[in-house]
C-alpha positions in Angstrom: 2.9 1.7 -12.3 5.7 1.4 -10.8 7.3 4.3 -8.3 10.5 5.3 -10.3 12.9 6.1 -8.5 15.0 8.4 -10.8 11.8 10.2 -10.6 11.0 13.5 -8.1 8.8 12.2 -5.1 7.0 15.4 -3.2 6.9 14.8 0.7 4.4 14.9 3.9 5.7 14.2 7.3 2.8 13.6 9.6 3.6 11.3 13.2 1.3 9.0 14.2 -1.2 10.3 17.2 -3.7 8.1 19.0 -7.1 8.9 15.9 -4.8 7.7 14.2 -5.1 4.0 15.3 -7.0 0.9 16.3 -8.0 -0.1 19.8 -4.0 -1.9 18.8 -2.0 1.0 19.1 -2.1 0.4 14.4 -2.5 2.7 12.9 -5.9 3.3 10.8 -6.7 1.8 7.7 -8.4 4.7 7.5 -5.9 7.1 8.0 -3.9 5.9 5.6 -6.2 6.8 3.5 -6.5 10.9 4.6 -3.0 11.5 4.3 -3.2 10.0 0.9 -5.2 12.6 -0.2 -3.9 15.3 2.4 -0.2 14.8 0.2 -1.8 15.5 -3.1 -3.1 18.6 -1.6 -0.2 19.4 -0.8 1.7 19.0 -3.5 -1.6 20.0 -5.9 -0.2 23.8 -4.3 3.6 23.6 -4.2 3.9 22.8 -7.9 1.6 26.4 -7.7 -2.7 24.8 -7.5 -3.9 25.0 -4.8 -7.4 22.5 -4.5 -9.4 25.4 -3.9 -8.6 26.9 -7.0 -9.3 23.6 -8.5 -13.1 23.6 -6.3 -14.0 27.5 -7.1 -14.4 26.9 -10.7 -16.1 23.4 -9.9 -13.8 20.6 -10.9 -13.2 17.5 -8.6 -10.4 15.1 -8.5 -12.5 11.8 -7.6 -10.8 8.3 -6.9 -11.6 6.6 -9.7 -9.1 2.8 -8.1 -7.6 2.9 -5.1 -5.2 -0.1 -4.2 -3.0 -0.2 -0.4 -0.8 -3.0 -0.1 0.9 -2.7 3.7 4.0 -4.3 4.1 5.2 -2.8 7.4 2.7 -2.3 11.2 2.8 1.4 11.3 2.4 2.6 15.2 1.9 5.1 17.4 4.4 8.1 18.0 6.0 7.0 14.8 7.1 8.9 12.7 5.9 9.1 8.4 8.0 10.3 5.8 4.5 9.4 3.0 6.2 10.9 -0.9 4.1 10.4 -3.6 5.1 10.5 -7.7 2.0 11.6 -9.5 2.9 9.8 -13.3 2.2 10.5 -16.6 -1.9 10.6 -17.3 -3.3 6.6 -18.5 -5.9 8.3 -20.9 -8.3 10.4 -18.6 -6.9 9.0 -15.5 -4.8 10.9 -14.0 -2.4 8.1 -11.3 -0.5 8.3 -8.3 2.1 5.9 -6.2 2.5 7.2 -2.1 5.1 5.0 -0.2 4.5 5.1 3.8 8.2 4.4 4.5 9.5 4.8 9.0 12.9 6.2 9.8 13.3 7.2 5.8 14.0 3.3 4.6 11.7 0.5 6.0 8.6 0.9 3.4 5.4 0.5 5.2 2.5 0.7 2.9 2.0 1.5 -0.9 -0.9 3.4 -2.4 -1.7 3.6 -6.0 -4.3 6.2 -6.8 -6.1 6.9 -9.8 -8.2 10.1 -10.1 -10.2 12.2 -13.1 -11.2 16.3 -13.8 -14.5 16.0 -13.7 -16.6 19.1 -13.9 -19.8 19.7 -11.1 -22.8 20.2 -13.6 -26.2 19.9 -10.9 -26.4 17.5 -9.6 -24.5 15.5 -11.7 -20.3 15.3 -12.7 -18.8 15.5 -16.3 -16.1 14.0 -17.0 -13.3 16.3 -18.6 -11.4 15.0 -21.4 -8.9 17.9 -21.6 -7.0 20.1 -19.0 -7.0 23.8 -17.5 -3.7 25.0 -18.5 -3.1 25.5 -14.5 -4.1 22.3 -13.9 -1.6 20.7 -16.6 1.2 22.6 -15.8 1.4 21.9 -12.1 1.4 18.5 -12.9 3.8 18.5 -14.6 6.3 20.4 -12.9 4.7 17.6 -10.0 6.5 14.7 -12.1 9.7 17.1 -13.6 10.8 18.3 -9.5 12.3 18.9 -7.9 11.2 17.6 -4.7 9.3 19.2 -1.8 8.3 19.5 1.6 4.8 20.0 2.7 
């Protein structure tokens, strides 16, 4: 699973605020995770499928795996562009790659996330092998582009 330069990415812009940083003024690792989820939710909505619609149907996309490679410290006040690409499904896994960019050019971090579609059933979860048509369509729109700003 690698970044594809020719594939469009979905863009989320955020400024690092005091609540995103540790005591040294550097972006805290938990903030990266929150922004990754926000980017995925906003990208799905921009592709025509608000996450609330999935959730109302009892469907969720929990994280199965997560890897973040930090390359450059991000500090308080900096503007970050989070560029995300949905990747084609791999079996039951839905991979995403996201890049945290500073000044549009400097790679600060890269994240790989794999999700799976599940249905809530009482206190448990059922893994879904087939995606609803509206999710398949939204994911294809994300893969095909064009890129959008959120």
